C-alpha positions in Angstrom: 123.8 107.7 90.5 124.9 104.2 89.8 122.5 101.8 88.1 122.5 98.8 85.8 120.6 98.6 82.5 120.8 98.6 78.7 121.7 101.1 76.0 120.0 99.0 73.3 117.8 96.0 73.1 119.7 92.7 72.9 122.8 94.6 74.2 124.7 93.7 77.3 123.5 94.8 80.7 126.1 97.2 82.1 126.6 99.9 84.7 125.1 103.2 83.7 124.9 106.6 85.3 121.4 108.0 85.9 120.0 111.1 87.5 118.9 111.1 91.1 115.1 110.6 91.3 112.7 113.4 92.2 109.5 112.6 94.0 106.2 113.5 92.3 103.2 114.4 94.4 102.3 110.8 95.2 105.8 109.4 95.0 108.1 107.8 97.5 111.8 108.0 96.9 113.4 104.8 98.2 117.0 104.1 98.9 117.2 100.6 97.5 118.8 98.0 99.7 118.0 94.9 97.6 116.4 94.1 94.3 115.6 90.7 92.9 116.0 89.6 89.3 113.1 88.3 87.2 112.5 86.7 83.8 110.7 89.9 82.9 114.0 91.8 83.1 115.6 89.3 80.7 112.7 89.6 78.3 112.7 93.3 78.4 116.5 93.4 77.7 115.9 91.2 74.7 113.3 93.6 73.3 110.4 91.1 73.6 108.0 93.8 74.7 109.3 96.8 72.9 106.2 97.0 70.7 104.0 97.0 73.8 105.9 99.0 76.4 107.4 102.2 75.2 110.6 102.6 77.3 113.2 105.2 76.6 116.8 104.0 76.2 119.1 103.8 78.0 116.8 101.8 80.3 117.5 100.9 83.9 116.2 97.4 84.6 114.6 95.9 87.8 111.0 95.5 89.0 111.4 94.4 92.7 112.8 96.3 95.6 113.2 96.5 99.3 114.6 99.6 100.9 114.1 102.7 103.1 112.1 105.8 102.4 114.3 108.8 101.8 111.7 111.4 100.9 108.0 111.7 100.0 105.8 113.8 97.8 103.3 116.2 99.3 100.3 114.0 98.7 101.8 110.8 100.2 99.7 109.6 103.1 100.8 106.0 103.8 104.6 106.3 104.3 107.1 108.5 106.2 110.8 109.1 105.8 112.7 106.2 107.4 110.0 103.5 106.7 111.2 100.2 105.5 109.2 99.2 102.4 109.1 96.7 99.6 107.3 96.6 96.2 107.0 95.8 92.5 107.1 99.1 90.5 104.9 100.0 87.6 105.8 98.8 84.1 106.8 102.2 82.7 108.7 103.2 85.9 111.0 100.3 86.3 114.6 100.7 87.5 115.2 99.1 90.8 118.7 98.1 89.8 119.8 101.5 91.1 120.8 103.2 94.3 117.5 105.1 94.5 114.1 105.1 92.7 110.9 107.1 92.9 107.8 104.9 93.2 104.1 105.6 93.4 103.0 105.0 97.0 100.2 102.8 95.8 102.8 100.2 94.6 104.5 99.9 98.0 103.9 98.2 101.3 105.7 98.2 104.6 108.3 95.5 104.6 107.5 92.4 106.6 109.1 92.9 110.0 110.3 89.3 110.2 112.5 89.4 107.1 115.8 90.9 106.0 115.9 93.3 103.1 117.2 90.5 100.9 114.3 88.3 101.7 111.7 91.1 101.3 113.1 92.0 97.9 112.6 88.4 96.7 108.9 88.6 97.2 107.0 91.3 95.3 106.7 90.2 91.7 106.4 86.5 92.4 104.1 86.8 95.4 101.8 89.2 93.6 101.8 86.8 90.7 100.8 83.9 93.0 98.2 86.1 94.7 96.6 87.5 91.6 96.4 84.0 90.0 95.2 82.0 93.0 93.2 84.5 95.1 92.0 87.1 92.7 91.5 85.2 89.5 91.0 81.5 90.4 89.3 82.0 93.8 91.2 79.0 95.2 89.9 77.6 98.5 89.5 74.6 100.6 89.3 71.5 98.5 90.6 73.1 95.3 93.0 71.0 93.2 95.9 73.1 92.0 98.8 72.1 89.7 101.8 74.5 89.9 104.5 74.0 87.3 108.0 74.5 88.4 107.5 74.4 92.2 111.1 75.1 93.0 111.3 78.3 91.0 110.6 81.9 92.0 106.9 82.0 91.3 106.4 78.3 91.9 107.9 78.2 95.4 105.5 81.0 96.6 102.5 79.6 94.7 102.9 76.2 96.3 102.9 77.8 99.7 100.0 80.1 99.1 97.8 77.4 97.5 98.4 75.2 100.5 97.6 78.0 102.9 94.3 78.6 101.0 93.4 74.9 101.6 94.1 73.5 98.2 95.5 70.1 97.3 98.7 71.1 95.6 100.5 69.1 92.9 103.7 70.5 91.4 106.4 69.6 88.9 110.0 69.7 89.9 113.2 67.7 89.5 113.6 64.6 91.6 116.4 66.4 93.5 114.0 69.0 94.6 111.0 66.7 95.4 111.4 66.6 99.2 112.2 70.3 99.3 109.0 71.3 97.5 107.0 69.0 99.7 108.5 71.0 102.7 106.9 74.1 101.1 103.5 72.4 101.1 103.2 70.3 97.9 101.1 67.2 98.4 102.2 65.5 95.2 105.4 66.0 93.2 105.9 65.0 89.6 109.5 64.6 88.4 109.4 66.6 85.2 112.5 64.8 83.9 111.1 61.3 84.1 107.3 61.6 84.2 104.7 63.1 81.9 102.4 65.1 84.1 99.5 64.6 81.7 99.7 60.9 82.5 99.8 61.4 86.2 97.2 64.1 87.1 93.7 64.9 86.0 90.6 66.9 87.2 92.6 69.9 88.3 90.7 73.1 89.1 93.6 75.4 88.4 96.9 75.1 86.6 99.6 77.7 86.9 101.8 77.5 83.9 105.0 79.5 83.5 106.4 77.5 80.6 103.9 77.8 77.7 104.0 76.0 74.4 103.3 72.2 74.6 103.3 72.4 78.4 100.4 74.7 78.3 98.5 72.6 75.7 98.9 69.6 78.0 97.8 71.7 81.0 94.5 72.3 79.4 93.9 68.6 79.1 94.4 67.9 82.8 91.7 70.4 83.9 88.3 69.4 85.0 85.4 70.8 83.0 85.1 74.5 84.0 88.7 74.5 85.2 91.2 77.3 84.5 94.7 77.4 83.1 96.6 80.6 84.0 99.5 81.3 81.7 102.5 83.3 83.0 104.7 82.9 79.9 102.0 83.5 77.3 100.5 83.7 74.9 98.9 87.0 75.8 95.2 87.4 75.5 92.8 90.2 74.7 92.4 91.1 78.4 96.2 91.7 78.6 95.9 94.1 75.6 93.2 96.0 77.4 95.2 96.1 80.6 98.1 97.8 78.8 95.8 100.2 77.0 97.0 99.2 73.6 95.6 100.8 70.4 93.0 98.8 68.5 95.5 97.4 65.9 97.8 96.1 68.6 94.8 94.6 70.5 93.9 92.6 67.4 97.5 91.5 66.9 97.8 90.4 70.6 94.5 88.6 70.5 95.7 86.6 67.5 98.7 85.3 69.5 96.4 83.3 71.8 93.5 82.5 69.4 94.6 78.9 69.0 95.0 78.1 72.7 91.7 79.9 73.5 89.9 77.9 70.9 91.4 74.7 72.3 90.3 75.7 75.8 86.8 76.4 74.7 86.4 73.1 72.9 87.6 71.3 76.1 85.2 73.2 78.3 87.9 75.0 80.2 89.3 78.5 80.4 92.7 80.0 79.5 93.9 83.4 80.6 97.2 85.2 80.6 98.4 86.9 83.7 100.5 90.0 83.5 101.1 90.9 87.2 100.4 94.4 88.2 101.7 96.4 91.2 99.5 96.5 94.2 100.6 97.7 97.6 97.4 96.7 99.3 97.9 93.1 98.2 101.6 93.2 99.3 100.4 94.3 102.8 98.3 91.2 103.0 101.3 89.1 101.8 103.5 90.7 104.4 101.0 89.8 107.1 101.2 86.2 106.0 105.0 86.3 106.1 105.1 87.8 109.6 102.6 85.1 110.7 104.9 82.4 109.5 102.4 81.2 106.8 104.5 82.2 103.8 108.3 82.3 103.7 110.6 83.9 101.1 112.9 81.6 99.2 116.3 83.1 98.3 118.6 80.9 96.3 121.5 83.2 95.6 122.6 86.7 96.5 124.9 88.8 94.3 126.6 92.1 95.2 125.3 95.2 93.3 128.5 95.3 91.1 127.7 91.8 89.8 124.1 92.6 88.7 124.8 91.4 85.1 126.1 88.1 86.6 122.9 87.7 88.6 120.8 88.1 85.4 123.1 85.5 83.6 122.5 83.1 86.5 118.8 83.5 86.2 119.0 82.8 82.5 120.9 79.6 83.1 118.2 78.4 85.6 118.5 75.8 88.3 118.3 78.1 91.3 115.8 77.3 94.0 113.6 80.4 94.6 114.9 83.8 93.8 118.2 85.4 92.9 118.6 88.8 94.7 121.1 91.6 94.3 122.3 93.3 97.5 122.4 97.0 96.4 123.5 98.5 99.7 124.5 97.1 103.0 
């Protein structure tokens, strides 16, 4: 079966041949129609998580998918052959840059009926990230003040929409060229990150969603109101992340040390910092699909590549500058 992945960390992404998937008791085998590319795929290919996630090589990349159910395991109850589904697969079962994949039914939801496969494939990882940050962790509601960094990107374009739907006042950073466009997604205020320092423009935010890290994260802590929360998507990882992955005690200590400085800074400022490592959740995806079908959330697809050009899609992601998501069309 045709797939795209790596033979070694820091090696080129190339076409590889893998075995056809076999459904376990609670698995759904999906014929992949489309798969989106994510920063996580780039980081895995570079070996950034090899000490934390024990993948066998060669490794098929890809976390998001939309497709059609081809077969199901004997214990599957939520899906039937022929169903159109979408999902973000589990960390140690990735491989959506392939013609087929076996996925735990808990990680899937029925595809929004109003979207194409391409549009549906753009959603899972970024929409779950926005949901788990804004709904599950920050409890954003009417009157909340939310700053989303990178409102024109994959996560940002969904987070802006979701925060607005939840009733928040939404500020985002973007280039001047994208300002009107992110306003059309629901941003109330737009800060041109090329000409303005957001720390000099905003204050008293309840929540900041930061996918940049470093100095940007340090500044984000300073624009929060007392008791506010900065949620980091780019790191540094925190002790809760180590527990989530089930790491051994030594690795937990090492991971906690990576965020010790920023957590101390947050505590001194009377705010909170947490790192979000998005997890699969089919139930949350079903709620997201309902919002999409109700016209309250729309997928944002910037570019589409054919399956044979999957490495080019990843290179385009690394270059940046694309509005929304880059998606690979695996099958017609």
